[in-house]
N, C-alpha and C positions, 0 to 999 in steps of 0.2 A: 452145368447151370447156364452158361452162356448159350448153348444149345437149344435148351427149353425156352429161354427168353426170346430168341429169334423167332421160335415156332409160335409163341403167344404174339408177338408183334405181327407177324404175318397173318395170324386168324384174325387179329383186331383190324388191321388194315383192309383184309379182305371183307370184313362185314361192314366196315365203314364204305368200303367202295359199292357195295350192293346196296347200302342205305341211301347213299346218293343216287345211284342210278334208278331205283324204284320211282322216287318222284319225277324223274325224267321220262320214264315209261309211262307213268300216268299221264304225264302232260302231252306226250303224243297221242296216247289213246283218246284222251279228252279232245284235243284238236280235231279229230275225225268225229269223235261222237256227237260233238255239237252240231254237225251239219246235218243229223238225224233228228235232233230234239225239235218239238214244235215252235220252241222259241225263235227258230231260224227260219220259219216260214216268210218272213218280210223279204228274204232274199229271193229275187226274181227268179232264179234257177233252181231253188228248193225241191220241187216235185221232179225236175228233170234229171238231178242228180242224186236224188234219194236212195234210190235202189244201187247205184255204185258207191254211195257212202256206207250204206249197210254191207255191201261185201268187202269193202276196203277195211271196215272196222272190225269184222269178223275174222278176217284175215290176220289182221294186225293183233288182235285179242289171242287167236291162236298161236301166233308166233311166239308173243311175250310169255305167254303163260306155259308153253311148252320147254322153252329155253331157259327159263329164270324161275327156278325153283321156290324162290323167295315170295313170289307172287301169289302162291298159294296161301299165305298167312298175312298178306298186306291188305290194309283197310281200304284203299281206293276212295277215299272219301270224297273227291271232287267229282267222280265219275258216278257215286252213288246220288250226289247231290243233284246231278243232272238227269238222273232217272235209270240209271244201270242199277237192275236188282241182281245183289250178290247174297246168296245164302250157302253157309258152311256148315259141314257136319260137325258133331260134338268132339270127334277126336281129331278134326283139322286135317283129315286125309282126303276129303271128298268137298269139292267146291261147284256151284253152277252158277254161271253168269247168264242172265235173262234181259233181253231188252225188246221193247216194242219197236217195230220197224217203221211204224206209222205209214205203211203202205196200203192199209186197209181203211175202211170206213168206219160203220159201227161194228163191224168184225175187225178184231185187232191181230194182227200177225206177228207173232214173236219168234226171236231166234234164241238159240241156247248154247253155250260152250260148255262142256263138261271137263274140269281139272281135277286129276286124282294122283295119289301116290301109290306106287306099286312096285314091288322089288326095289324099294329105297330110291326110286327116280320118279320124277313128277311128269304126267303126261296130260295132254289137251286134246279134246276132239269136239268136233260140231257133228249134230245128228239132223239131217236133214228130214223133212215131212215125209210120211210114208205114200201120201196122198196128195196129188197137186191141189192146191187151194185149201190145203188143211191149214188152220189158223195156228196150231201148235198152242202150246201153253207156257206160262212163265212159272218158275219154280220159286217158292217163297219160304220152305221150312223143311229141314233135313233133321232127322232124329236116328241116332244109333241103336242097334239092338245086337245082342249075342243069341245065336242060335247054335246049340252045339258046338261051342268053342269058335263059331265063325261069325266075323262082323258083317252085317246087313245095314242098309241105310233105307230109311222111309222118308221118301220125297214127296211133299205135297205140292200139287201144280194146279193152276187154273187156266182155262181157256174162255176168253171173252168173244162169244160168238155174235152178240148184238148188244143193243143198249139194255135188254131184259133177259137175254138168254146167256147162260154160262154153263161150263162143264167143271167140275171139281172131282179130283184125283189124287189118290195117294199110290205111289209106284215103288216097288222095291228094287234096289240095286245093290251089288256087292262087286268087290275086286277080286277077281280070280286070275291067280298065276300072272299078276301084273297087269291085267287087262279089265276094263270096266264092264260088268255084266249088267245089260239093261232088262235082262228077262229073268233076274232071280226070283225065285217063287217062295213065298212065306206065308200066304193067306188062304186058309183052308174053307173052301165053300162047298155046297152041295154038288157042284159040277166039277170039283177037282180043286187042286192047289194052284192058285192064281199068283200073278205078277202084281196086280194091281185091282184097286176098287174105286169105281167112279159113278157119278150120277149126275144127271143134268137139271138145272134150276131154271124154269120158266116163270118169271115174274109176269109176263104178259098174258099168261093164262087166266081165263076167268075165274078159275077157282082160287086164284091168289090175289084178286084183286082187291078184297077187303081182308086180305091176311094181314095180321100183325106181325107175324113172325119175321125177324129180321136175321136171325142167326141160323144160316144154313151152311155154314162152313163145316169142313171136316175138322175133328178135334182130336188130339192125341194126348192121352195122360201117360207122360213117361214114367211116373210113379207106380203106377198100377198095369202098365202096359196095355192099355186099351184105346183101339182105334173106334172113334165114333162119328157116324154119317147119320144125317136126317132121315126120317121115313117120309117117303113121297109117293103119294098115291098115284094110281093109273091116269087119274085125270089132271096130273102134275101139281096137286096140291101139297104144299109143304105142311108137315104136321110138326107137334111139338115132341112126337115120340122120337126115339133114337134106336138106331141098329148099332151094336156094338160087338166088336171082335177082341177077344183077350189072347194075349200071348201065353201058350201053355206050355212052355218049355223047348217047343220044336215048330210049331205054326201058331198063327194067330187063328181062333176059331170063335165062332159065334156063340156068343153068350144066351 
């Protein structure tokens, strides 16, 4: 009985230590992140130190999210209040941190850190843009889905290319043998099984000048397992019609 009590007290003490540690981690992250936010523009060295601050924050975020498993479930409310976008899967095993680097103009450059649980360990990684000058996107929603007893994640993301031009995308991830798979394929199209669906929205196009449609986002119906995207014509006009892909047990297929 005494031995059990000692174990319980040790676990409680460990939990308390981490509970104390997480606010300190957020405080350190926030101190760097505030150097990036536009509210810091009054600082005369803001633009000169912006790139360095982004690199420093990314490095620190990777370090803490990889070495502290509890961060996967921590709210980070202060960071979110200052502009860090955090989206977490429904099972709590996959999370994406996104932020605007504020190094662009009307085109916004985002960075992302991917944190996930694999083989009962927590990992963290950053993915660089494949093309130099690519704005990257920020992730804002993750939905879970099972296909043939395997868990997949549908991650919605948006790229801001200019004040009137954006790119909307839904991308499939999975965790395979303890590693994050960025190229998991679950969407069946006429040209094959795909990893993602995406489309460009051009609000500056003449065809959209008098267009009253304001809902051009991706929608996901988790109950009926339907991905819905707007039908956009060749002249860039956004229509009220929707293209839908429903999960049929193995893949999402066009309805």
